ROFITOR-396473 format. One record per residue: z negated, y, x of N, C-alpha, C in turn. Coordinates in steps of 0.05 Angstrom, whole numbers, plus 5000, padded with zeros to 4 digits. Example, Ala and Ser with C-alpha at 12.3 -4.5 7.8 and 13.67 -1.06 7.14 Angstrom:
// residues 2
484448865264484449105246484449345264 485849555257485749795273484350015258 
END
This chain:
// residues 818
408427541708405627511708404627581736 402627741736401427831761399927631776 400127651802398527451819396227611832 394127461836391627571847391827591878 390927811889391227831917389127661930 389627491950387927311961385827461979 383427351980381327471997381827412028 380727582046381027532074379227302082 380127152101378526932112376427042130 374226902138372226982156373427042184 375526902191376726942217378127222218 379427302196380627572192378627782193 376227732180374127932179373127962207 372827762222371727782250373727932267 376427882262378328022278378328322272 378028382246378128672238375628822251 373328672251370828782262371228842291 372528662305373028682334374828912339 376828942322378729162327377529422324 375829462301374229702297372529762322 371029542333369329592355371029682379 373329552383375029652406375929922402 376729992377377830262372375530462378 373130392369370830582375370330622404 370330402420370130442450372330592461 374730542451376930682462376930992457 375931072432375831352426373431492442 371231342446368831432461369631472491 371231292501372031322526374231542532 375931582513377831802516376132072513 374432082494372732322492371232372516 370132172531368532212553370232302575 372632182580374532282601375432562596 375832622571376632912566374633112574 372133042568369933212576369533232606 369932992619369832992647371833182661 374133152651376433332663375933622658 374933672634374233952626371834052644 369933882649367833972666368734022695 370433842705371433882732373034152733 374634202712376234452711374434692710 372334672694370434902691369134962717 368434752733367134802760369234922777 371534832777373634922796374335232791 374435302764375635582758373335762749 370835662750368635832742368435902713 369735722696369835762667366935712655 366035862637363435822623363835692597 363835422598364335272574361735112566 361235122541358834972530359134672529 359634542552359934252553357134122551 356833922534354333762534353933622561 351833662573351133542600348233482601 347533302619344933202623344133312651 341933452652340733572677338433422683 338233312707335833162717333933362730 331433352722329433522733327033352743 325433462761322933342771322133422797 319833322804318733382831320233232852 319833292876321433182898320932882902 318732772894317932502899317332372871 318632452850318232342824320132132817 321932042833323831832828326431892816 327332152820329932222809332232092823 332032072850334131932865334431642859 332131512855332231222849333531172823 333031352803334031332777337031372777 338031552792340931612796342231362806 341031252828342231012839342230772819 340230742803340130522783342330572762 342830812754344830882733347530822746 348030892771350530852784351130552789 348930392791349330102796349430032825 349230222844349430172874347830382886 347130322911345530492928347430642950 346730882954348031022978345931202991 343531132990341431263007341331563000 341331632977341231922969338632072980 336531922980334032042989334032103017 335331963035335332003063337032263070 339032313054340632553059339532803042 337632753026336432953008338633102993 340132932980342633012966341933242945 339733202929339133412908337333622916 336433652940334333842947335534112953 338234142957339134422964341534502950 343134312937345334372921345334172898 346134272873346334092850348533902856 348433662846350533442848351233342820 353633402811354733312786355933022790 354432832777355332552779356832482753 359432442756361232362735361532042736 359831912722360131602722362031502701 364031352710366031262690365930962693 365530842669365630552666368430442668 369030312690371730192693371529902700 372029742680371729432685373329332706 375629472715377129382736376029442764 374229612766373029722791370629532798 371229312811369229112818367529222840 368529412857366829562876367029862870 365030012875364930282866367030462882 368430622867370430812878369431102872 368631222895367631522891369631712904 370031922889371732142897370332402893 370632582912369332842912371333052904 370633232887372433432879372433642902 374933732908375133922931373834202922 372734332944371434582940373434782928 372534912907374235132895377035022885 377134772878379634662867378834452847 380534382828380334212807381133922816 382433902840383433662850381233492862 381433222863379533052875380732922900 379032872919380132772945380632472943 381132342965381632042965379031902959 379331652950377131492943375431432968 372831432965370831362986369431102977 369330912995368130672989365330623001 365330703026362830653044360530823033 358330703029355830853020355031053040 355230983065354431183087356231423088 358831383082360731583081360131793058 359431683036358631843012356132013021 354131913034351932073042352632273062 354432223079355232393100356632643087 358332583069359932803055358133003039 356132873026354233043011352633233031 351733103052350233253071351733473085 354233403094355833613108356833843090 357533773066358233993046355734183040 353534063037351134213032350634403055 350634313080349934463103352134683110 354734603104356834803108356535043089 355934993063355835213044353235383050 351135253057348635403062348835583086 350435483106351035633130352635863125 354635813106356436053100355236253083 353536173064352236373047349636473060 348636343080346136423095343836413076 343636203059341436173040340235903045 337835843034336535573037337335403011 338235502990339135352968341635482955 343035332941345635452928345935322900 346535492880347135362854349935252851 351735282871354335162869354334862871 355334722852355034412852356934252869 356234042877358233832889358733652866 361433602862362133422840363233162852 362032942844362832682852363532512828 365632372829366532202806366231922816 364731752801364331482809365331282789 367331142796368530922778367730642785 366330512766365230262772364730082748 365029842752364829662727362029622718 360129702734357229662727355729942721 357230162717355930412711356730492683 355130652669355830742643357630982643 358631052619360131292617358031532613 357331652635355231842635355732032656 354932302650355032522669352332652671 351432642696348632772699349032982723 347633222720347433412741344533372754 344633282779342233242793341533502808 339033612801338233862813336233822836 335834032852333834022874331133962861 329633782875326933732866325033952871 323233992853321034192856319334132879 318634332894316734312917314534512915 312334472929310234652929310334832954 311534722976311534863003314134783016 315134993029317734983045317634773067 319834663074319734473098319834643121 319234523145319334663170321934773177 322135023184324635153190325835283167 324935253143326035393118324435643111 325735823097324336073089321835993070 319736153070317436103055317936103026 320036263017320636282988322336062978 322835862993324635642985323635522958 321035462955320135342929320835532906 320535782908321135952887324035962881 325535962902328535972897329535712883 328235492891329235242877328335242848 325835332843325035342814326635522798 327435762810329135942795332035842790 333135702810335535592805335735362786 333735192785333434972767333235082738 331735302735331235412709333935522702 335435632718338035762711339935532701 339835312715341735082708340834952683 338334952675337234812653337234972628 337435252631337235432608339335422586 341935372592344035362572343235162550 343535242524342435052503344034822500 346634802510348034552507347434342525 345534382545344834172565342334022555 342333742561340133592556338333572581 335933602578334133602602332933322604 333333202628332132942635329932982655 327433022645325133072662323532842671 323332802697321832582706319232642719 317232482713314432512724313232252729 312132192753311031922757308431882743 308031622737305831552718303031612730 302831652755300231702766299331992761 300932152749300232422742299432442712 297032542706296132572679297532802666 298032772639299432992625298033262627 295333262626293833512627293933642653 294633482675294833622703297633632712 299633592696302333612704303133882717 304133892740304934122752307434272742 309334082734312034192727312534182696 310734052681311234042652311134322640 309634502650309534782638312034912646 313334862668315834982675318034892656 317934632648319934532629319434652601 316734672597316134792568317035082567 317135242590318235502590321235512581 322735292590325535292584326035172557 324534952549324934842523322134802511 321135012497318335002486317534772469 319334662453318834452434319834182444 320934172467322133932477324433822460 325733982444327733922427330233782440 330833882465333033772479332133652507 329633572507328533462532327833152529 328833002547328232712549326332682573 323732602564321632572586321532292594 321632252621321631982633319231962650 317331752645315131692662316031492683 316431572709317531392728315131232740 315731022756313930862770311730752752 312730682728310930592706309230342716 310430172732309029952741306529992756 306330222768303730302782301330352764 301930392738299830442720299030212703 300629992701300229772683297629632689 296729622715294329472720291829602708 292029852701289730002689289229942660 291129822647291029762617289729482614 287729472598286329212591286629152561 286229352544286329322516288729472504 289329382479291629492467291229792461 289029872452288630152445289130332469 288430232494288830402517291830432523 293430222521296230242528297630412505 296930362481298130502457297530812461 295030872466294331162470296131302493 296331142514297831252536300931292529 301931072517304731102511305431302489 303531362471304131572451303831862464 302331912485302132162498301232362477 299632292457298832472438297132692447 297532922437296133162443297333322464 299433212476300633372502303633432495 305033222484307833272481308733312451 306933282431307533342405308033052391 308133072365308532812350311332692351 313232882353316032782352317232742379 315632762401316632712428315932442438 317732282444317032012454318231972483 316531972504317331932530318331642535 320131622555321131362565319431282589 318831022592317030912613318930712630 319430802654321230642673319930572697 320730332708320030222733322330112746 322830172774325030102788324229942813 326129782826325429632849324429822872 322329722885321129872908322429792934 323829572933324929472960327229652969 326729792992328929963001330529843024 330229583029331829443049334729433040 336429383060339229373054339929103038 340829133015341428922997344028962985 345328762974347828792961347528932933 349829052924349629182898348828992875 349828752878349128552855346328492856 345028452881342228412883340528652873 341528872877340129132868340129122837 342329062825342429082795340628842784 340528602798338828382789335828462792 335128612812332328702815331628892792 333429072786332929262764332329112738 333928922731333428752708330828602709 330128492733327828352736325228512731 325328762743323128932740322629012710 324729052695324529102667323128872653 324028622659322728402646319828372655 319028422678316228402686314528602672 315528832669313929052655313428962625 315428862612315228792584313428542583 313628352601311828112599309128202604 308428392623305828462628304528602602 306028782588305128902566304528712543 306128502542305828322520303728112527 303328022551301627802557299327902573 299528112590297328212607295428382595 296028482571294228672558293128532533 290628562530289228432507290228542480 291528392466292628482440295428602442 296628592467299128702470299328992465 301629082454302229372448303729402421 304129622413305729672388308629652395 309529422393312629362402314429522383 313729512357315629652339316029952345 313930082354313830372359314730432386 313930272406314430352433316630192450 317429952437319229782453321829942460 323030112441325430232448325330432472 322830502481322430702500321430582527 321530312531320330192553322530052569 322930112595324929972611327430142617 328430102640330730242649333230202630 333529952621336029892604335730082577 333330092567333030262544333830552548 332830642571333630942577336530972583 337830792594340730792601342230782574 341530612557342830592533342630852514 340130962517339631222500341331452511 341231472538342731702549345731682543 346831442545349731422540350331472512 348731372493349331412465348731712457 346731822469346032112463348232292471 349232252496351432412506353932392490 354532142483356732102465356632242438 354032222426353632372404353932662406 352932772428353433062432356233142437 357732962450360533012454362033032428 361432832411362732832385362133082368 359533152369358733392353360033652364 360233672391361333912404364433922404 365733712398368633702400370033912384 369333972359370834172345370434452357 367934522363367434792376368734812402 368834582417370234592444373234622440 374234512419377234532415377734842407 376234942393376535242383376235422408 374335372424373935532448376235502467 377335272471379535212488382035372478 382535372452384735522440384335802445 381935922443381336202449381936262477 380936112496381236152525384136122532 385635952522388535932528390036172519 389236282496390536552486389936762506 387236782513386436992531387836992558 387936742569389136722596392236772594 393436692573396336762568396837052568 395037212554395337492554394937612582 392937512595392637612624395037532641 396137312638398437252653400837422649 401137482622403337672615402837932626 400538032627399738292639400338302668 399538062680400238062710402938052716 404637902700407537912703408838182702 407838332681408838602678407838782700 405638742710404638902733406338862757 406838592764408438522787411538622783 412438622758415038722754415239042758 412839142750412839442752412739542779 412039372800411939462827414639552837 416639472824419439562831420439802813 418839892793419640092776418040352783 419240522800418040762810416940942789 418640982769417841172747415541072733 415440822726412940702713410640722731 410740652757408540672774407340962777 409241172777408541452780406841522754 407941452731406641522706403941392706 403641142711401140992711399241112729 400141162755398341252775397341542769 399041712757398241982749396141972726 396641782708394741772687391941652697 391841472715389341392726388041612742 389541762758388341972774387242172756 388642242734387642452715385042362701 385042112695382742002681380342012700 380741942725378341962745377542232749 379242422751378642702754376942802730 377842712706376442802683373642692682 373342452690370642322690368742462711 370042552735368542702753367342962741 369243102727368343342714366243312692 366243102678364243022659361642962671 361742822694359142762709357943012720 359643212728358543462739357243622716 358643622693357543762670355043652658 354343402663352043252654352643012638 352242792649352742522634350642322644 349942112628348041932635349241652633 352041632635353341372633355341372656 355341182674353640932674350541002680 349140782678346240812681345340932705 343941182704342941302730341041142745 339640942731337840772747339140592764 341840532759343240362778345040522796 346140742788347940922803346941152817 344941252805343641502817342041442842 341241662854339841652880337441842880 335341772893333141952895333642132919 332042352923332342522946332142392970 330342212974330042063000332341883004 333641752984335941592988338241762996 338542002984340742172991340542253021 338242323028337842423057338542173076 337541923069338041693086340841623089 342141583064344941483062346941693073 346341933070348242123079348042163110 346042073123345542083151344842383159 344242543141343542813148340542853154 339042713141336142733147334842983136 332943073151331443323144332743563147 331743793137333044053140332544163168 334444263183333944343211332044593210 330044603229328244823233326044813213 325844623194323844613174321944393183 319444483187317344293196315744163173 315744293150314344173127316043983113 314743803098316243613080317143733055 319743763052320643903028321143683006 319643722984320043542962320643712935 323043722929323843872906322843722880 322843862860322243742833324343542826 323143312814324943072806325842942831 324542952853325442812878325542522877 323742412859323642112858325341992836 326642172821328442062798331242012811 332641812799335341742808337141922792 338542102805340342292794343142262806 345142352791347742382803349242612789 351442692800353042902788351843172788 352143322766350843602765347943602769 346543412759343543412763342843382791 344243192806343743162835344543412850 346743542842347543792856345444002852 344344072830342344252824339944192840 339143942841336543872856336943942886 339343882897339843952925339744262929 340844422909340844712911337844812910 336244692894333244782892331844692918 332644442930331544362955332344542978 334744662976335544852996334045112994 333445202970331745432966329045402978 327645162972325045102983325145093013 327344973025327344973053327645253066 329445413053329845683065327545863063 325845843041323445983038321145903054 321345653066319345553082319645653112 321845773118322445883145321746173146 319846233165319046513171320446613197 320346873200321446973224319946863249 321346743267319846633290318646843308 316546763323315346963341317247063362 316947313369318747443390316947533413 317947473437316247543461316347843464 314447953479314248243485316648333501 317648163519319948233534322448283517 322848113498325048143479324848403463 322548423452321948673437322548903454 321348933478321949153496324649203501 326248983508328949023514330649143492 329949043468331549143444330549423437 327949463438326849733429327549943448 327349903474327950103493330950173494 332649963489335650033488336150223464 334750173441335150343418333950613423 331650633437330350883441332051043460 333550923476335251073495337551203482 338151123458340351243444339651503430 337151553430336251803417335951763387 335051953375334551953345331951833339 331151823313328551743303328351473291 330551303292330551053279330650823299 329750853322329650663343327950423336 325450473326323750273320324650083296 325550233274326650073252329149933260 330950043275333249893283332549653301 330649683319329749473336328849243319 327049303299325749083284328048953267 330049123258332248993240333848823258 334348893282335948743300334648483308 331848473310330448233315330848043290 330548173266330748013242333647893239 335548053244338347953243338947723261 338147753286338447523305336947283297 334547313287333247063276334446943252 335347113233336847003210339346853217 340946963236343246813244342846573258 340546543274339746303290338746073271 336846173251335345973235336645893208 337946093197339146033170341845913170 343245963192345945833193345745543191 344145393207344145103205343345003177 341645163164340745093136343245083118 344945303121347345323102349145103108 349545033133351344793138350144523127 347744493130346444253119346544243088 346244473076346444483045349444413038 351344513052354044433045354544143048 353444033070353943733076352443573056 350143653046348643493027350143503000 351043742993352443772967355343592966 356443622990358943442991358343162989 356143083000355342792996354942732967 353342902952353242862925355642832909 357543012915360042992900361742772909 361642682935363142462945362242192930 359642182922358741942909359841922881 361042132870361942122842364441962839 365841912861368241762858367841472848 366041352860365341052850364141072823 362441262818361341282789363341332770 365341512776367541582758369241302752 369841152775371240902771369940722752 367240692756365640512738365740622710 365340892707365440992680368240962667 370440972684373040942672373440642664 372440462680372640172672371140092647 368740222645367240172621368340282595 369540532600371040642576373440472567 375040382586377240232581376539982566 374439852577373439592566372339642539 371039872534369639922507371739972486 373840132494375840232474378340062476 378439872494380739682494383339822502 383340032518385940162527385840192557 388140232567388540252597389840502602 388540692616389940952623391340912650 393440762649394940702674393340472688 394340222682392939982693393839972722 391740032739392340012768390639792781 389639622767388039382778389739242797 388939172821390339022838391939172861 392339432856393939592875392139692897 391539532916389639612936390339842951 392939872958394040092973393540352961 394240362932393940612915391140692914 389240502910386440562905385340672933 386240562955385340682980386340962985 388841002976389941282980388541462962 388041392937386641562917383741622929 382341442938379741492949379941672974 381841632991382141803015382842083006 384442122986385242382978382842532964 381242392949378842512938376742592961 376342412979374542493001375442723017 378142733022379242953037378943203020 379243202995378743432977375943552980 374043362979371143442980370543533008 371843423028371343503056372343783059 374743843049375844113049374144313036 373044243012371344422998368744483015 367744283029365344343045365944513067 368344473079369044663101369444943092 370844983069371245243057368645383051 366645233038364045343031362645413056 362745273076361245333100362245603112 364945643110366045893119365046133102 365146073074364346293056361346363061 359646173063356646243065356146343093 357846273114357446423139358246693137 360346733122361347013119359147173105 357847073085355547213073353247253092 352847053109350647103128351447313149 353947323158354747523175354647793164 355147803138355148053122352348173121 350448003113347748113109346348153135 347348043158346048073185347748273201 349648413188351148603203349548853208 349948993231348549243236349349453213 351549413200352449613181351149553153 349949293150348649243126346149403122 345749503097343149673090340949503078 341449223078339449063066336549093076 336349143102333749173115332149433106 333649623094332249873090331849943060 332249723043331949763015329049793006 328649892982325949982972324049732971 324949512966323149302961321149212983 321549313007319649243028317549453033 317249643014315149833020312349733019 312049543003309249433002309049163017 310849103034310748843048312348623034 312448383047314048163035313148073008 310548063006309447962981310448112958 310848362958311748512935314748562936 315748572960318748632960320448392950 319848162958321447942950321247892921 318848002909318447932881320248102863 321548292873323348462856325548302843 326348072858328447882848327147642836 324447612835323447362828323847292800 323547502783324047452754326947332749 328747442764331447312761331647022772 330147012794330146732805328646532786 326646632774325146472754326946362734 328646532722330346452700332546262710 333746322733335946172742335145912754 332545902765331745652775329945492758 329745552732328145422713328545122711 331345062714332144772712331044622736 330944762759330044622784327044552781 325444762771322644722770321544552747 323444472729322444292706322444012720 320043922728319843662741319343452719 321443282717321443042698320242792709 319442782735318642542746315742462735 314942222744312242122733310142322738 308342352720306042522723305742722701 307942742686307842932661308243212669 307243392651307543692656305143762675 305843962690303744082708303344372700 300944472709300344742703302144932721 301945182714303545362729302545392756 299845382761298645382787299645152804 299744932793300644682808303544722814 305044822797308044862802308245052826 306645272827306845452849306045342874 304145142874303345002897305544832908 307144692890309444542899311744732910 311744982901313945162908312645402923 311145342941309545562953311445752971 313745652975315545812992317246012976 316946002949318446192932316546432928 317646682931315846922928314446922902 312147062901310647082876312047272855 311147242830312347402810311347692810 313047882806312348162806311748262777 309548402774308648492746309948732738 310748902758311949142750314549122736 315149322721317749332706319549502722 322049412723324249552735325749722715 326449962721327850142702330450212715 332350302700334850382709334650652725 335850672747335650932764336451152745 335051372749335551632734334251642709 332551442699331151462674328351562676 327351622700324551722702324651942724 322252082727321952282744322352192772 321051962780321351882807324151812816 325751712796328451652802330051902806 329552112788330852362792330152492819 327752462828326852562854328352432876 328952192872330352012892333152122895 334452162871337152282872337452552886 335252702882335152962892334952932924 333152752932332852722960335352622974 336952472960339252352972341352562980 340752812969342753022975341753212997 339453143010338553313033340553293057 340453503071342453523093340953473119 342153283133340853223160341853433181 339853553194340753763214342653653235 344153823243346253763266344753753291 346053653310344853633336344053913346 341453933356340454193364341754303389 341654583391342754703415340754653436 341554683462339954613486337454773485 337455013474334855183477332955133454 333654963436331954893413329854693423 327054743417325154533426325654253413 325354063431325753793422323953713400 321353793403319253723381320053833355 321054073357322054203330324154043318 326153963335328453803325327353543313 325553413328324453173319323053173294 321553393292319953433266321853493243 324053613249326053663227327453413219 327953233238329152973233327252813216 324552813225322752663210322552753181 322653033179322353123150324853053135 327053053145329552993131329852703125 329152553148329652243145327352103134 325052233133322752083124322852003096 324552103080324652033051326951873043 329351913054331551773044333651733067 334651483068336751423088339551333073 339051173053341251023041342351163015 344651053008346051142982346550882966 345750912940346250672923344550712898 344850522879343550542854340450492855 339350382875336650332878335150582888 332550592885330850812893330750802925 331051012938331051032966328451152976 327051022995324451123004324451123035 322151193044321851223073322350963087 323350953112323850723128321350573133 321650323142319450133142316950233156 317350343181315150413197313750643188 315050823173313751083163313551283186 312751523179312451723199310251663220 307951523208305951463227306851263250 308351073243309450873262311251023282 312851193273314651343291313051513310 310851633299309351803316307851613339 306951373330305551223348307251073368 309650973358311150803375313350953391 313951193384316151323400315651623401 315851713425315952003430318352053447 320052243439322152333454321652633462 320452683481319552953489320053003519 321753213522322553273550323553013564 325352883552326452653564325252393554 322652413540321452183528319752023548 317951863537316451683554316951383545 316951193564317250933558314450823551 314250613532311650523523311650213529 309550073517308749803525307949823554 306550023563305750033590303049883594 302249873619299749703624297349873630 297650133624295450313631293450333609 292450573602290450623582291450553554 294050573552295250533524295650243517 294150043531294649763525293949693497 291749783486291049723458293149853440 294050093445296250203429298750053431 299549943456301749783458301649513441 299349403442298949153428299249203397 298249423388298449473359301349533353 302749673372305649753367307249483367 306649293385308249053385307848883359 305148893349304748743325306048853301 306349133301307549273279310549213280 311749203303314549153303315148883295 313448673304313848393295313448383264 311448503256311048513226313548623210 314448853220316748963208319048783210 319648633233321748453237321548233216 319048133212318747913193319247993165 318748253159319348343131322448373128 323748473148326648483148327848203144 326747993160327747733158327647623130 325047673118324747563092326747693072 327247963075329148103058331947983060 332747933086335247823091335547533079 333547383082333547113071333647123041 332047293028332147292998334847382989 335947593000338547692991340847482995 340647333018342547133024342246903004 339946822998339446582982340146642952 338946862943339146922915341347062906 342547252922344947392913347447272922 347647142944350147042954350646762953 348846592967349446312972349446142946 347546192928347446032904350046042889 351046272882353546312866355846202884 355846262908357946172925358345872926 356245742930356245432929356945322902 355945442882356745342854359845372850 360745622856363445682851365245542872 364245502896365845382919366145072916 364144932903364144652900364844562869 363444662851363744542823366244632810 366844902812369345002798371744862808 372244822833374644692843374644392832 372244252832372143982823373043962792 372344162777373044172749375844232745 376844442760379344572753381644492771 381144432797383244382815383444092826 381643922818381543642829384143512822 384743502796387043332787389643442800 389843702803392243822817392243752845 390043772858389843692888390643402892 389343222874390242942880393142902873 394243052853397143002847398943092869 398243322880399843402904399743212927 397443122931396942952955398442692950 398142572926399342292922402142302912 402842492895405242462882407442652890 406742862903408743062913410142962939 411142712937412742582959415142442947 416842372966419342232956418541942949 420341802936419741522926419041332946 420641362970420041162992416941193001 416141443005413341453014411441392992 412041462968410341412946410041082944 412140942947411940662943410540522965 410140662988408640553009405640483001 404740602980401940542971402140282954 404340192946404439962928405639722944 407139752965408139532980406839503005 404439623008403039603032402239313035 401739213061401038943065398638863049 398838643034396538563019396538632990 397838842984397838942955399338762936 401838702944403538512927402238232930 401238162953400237882958397737842939 396138062937393838022918394537972890 396738112880397638072853398837802851 400337722872401637442869399537222870 397437252885395337052885393737042858 393437282847392037282821393837152800 396437202802398337072782398136762786 398236672811398136382816395536252806 393336392809390836312799390836292769 391836492757392136492727393836272717 395936212731397836002722396435722724 394735682745393335442746391235412726 389835642721388035632698389035572672 391335722667392735672642393835392640 394835262659395734982660393434802654 391134852669388734672665387834692637 387434932626386334962599388234862578 390934902581392834792563392734472563 392334352586392134062588389833972575 387434092578385034022565385134062535 386534292527386834332498388434112485 390634032497392233792487390633552485 389033492506387533252507385333252484 384133482478382133502459383333482431 385733582428387133542402387533262396 388233102416388532802412385832682405 383532792420381132682414380132742385 380832982376380033062349381432892328 383732812333385232662313383932362311 382632282332381432012331378732022320 377432252316374732282305374632192276 
END
């Protein structure tokens, strides 16, 4: 026969209820401690973990410090040291019934370890002050977002963690930067923005909701106050204004300003700042709460709506709500926190394994060579891509304007150029091939802005008379050409050197951009082309080899363009006598302008702000480039004029006359023969620059000849002759300049810089870095600091892994008790 199970006695029921309550408190405490340790670890290692936290916000005199002291249950004069005005303070309050006196410990800077317990309140204040000043001095800032972490264990404090932030201010204190208020506001917004944080906003009761200075700032962070707890501080200052129930109920509801679902807390704390015991401080807190409630109940006609507002009045109500709300958030966040910890533990384990492999590889020469070669080849490939045209990484961040290139290169303006050269797209941030072409266009503009400098009569006379003394009919032309050649060598050579230096600077910048591009590609595609992270010595050698390669290219290009300059300014060069100068510089230079127009089209396409411009405006910006020629060029031999030219080129120049032949007759014959053609080549050959008229005016060789530029009756004629020689020299100079810039330098610089970067860079880097024996090669990897950096990173990862694993195990235990 079955027996009936007896029912439990009331004493047993009471015991079970007590055990459940004790179990609930135990699980809450373990959960709180787990989050505290996780928070400390996150601060120490910079982990971004969504830990539920309370962030205290408010103006500098709104009672934040007094509230924190009340929560702690003891005073340590935080307001005197301005604890929260310059660095955040994370207060980890731990309810420990055995701690009859508060035990405070500060977390060491950049470590998860806590220091020795601090008991004295003045010592606590001094530590907060000294740490704040030390960090601000080190960072040279007026505020810092790096928090101070203090753990307070006390029998009279709740299990609560609060981040105290700098108080909002309207004006900087004496000796502080003027932008300190803006920096504080920006930092507080940054601390309050993460959605897992509860905002505890304090505002004193004397401030009306409609005129609150900081409520709008809080609304920007949390528009609906969904995660904001609003506290009206110094509530006792407002009590005397209430006479009737409707007045106090309307004020307590804050209707019309905070919304229907937002209920602020109303708190008053002791005003006595004299030195009192901790026990007396807590008694005064309780006494003020009782006085506020008694006044609302008895001092206001009709009292107040206790059912609606009683849970939101008094410090004890706020403390109880904050503790329960934080525990609620902890419990809700535990599963997601556990999953995130598992993920981070896995990621850190992978990083640690990679670091171990890297350290082990430092002794494997073959592996290092292979990885280093792959990395170098990848960088070289990215340099080529950037030269060919790429927009990754962002040009806005990595590119440079023309002015920035001039300033950062230390080269400045173009030598000998007095006008301000502004090439197309000067204000855009460019790099790689685009920046290279812009510098080339800028060089063209600079070259065309230089004219043949004035030459004194003495110099002209010295050159001209020397040529006249040699006999023949080309003295004037040769003198003018010699003046032009000298000016070209003097004024164009520095321009060529500057162009090479500027182009080398543009290419030198590509190394860092190629590194960034390589990092982003590896991160995007999840692969490593030779993992060289941490090898400081190798990266330094690679950078040095690249810079040396660019420097050598610049040196070679300078030699090449100088060779071209020497060539076109050589006395044997026929550049000065070509057909294009028959009509002066304006028409002569234009024979190549159509070619220039096509090849320079990319330079003239201005993509900077302002949109498209008309052709006339474009020509104004490029006034140094010769105008377009309307005539059509034809192939030599295709028309009558060309055939005449070919015929003239076969004329015979008379030999040196016999002594009895009249000199005038000889000169006339030379004029007749030389007046039409001098040179040989595919272009049309015409009379020399000065023409027969100039020869007749500027030089007579008759019976020994006469010297000119005299001071007699021929003064006006001498002035005219001097002007014509200078004009002829200027035309020769322009011709030399155009041939040098358009025919020689452009192609030389392109082939001298860009082609080697595309085709020879990887080989040059390989020969420089890897064509050495193993001992010398390993010097890049065992250099002082290289292995130490890897070992330090490994130790840091090990600490991080140990911390995360410990937190993970703790949260697993917490999850089992939920």
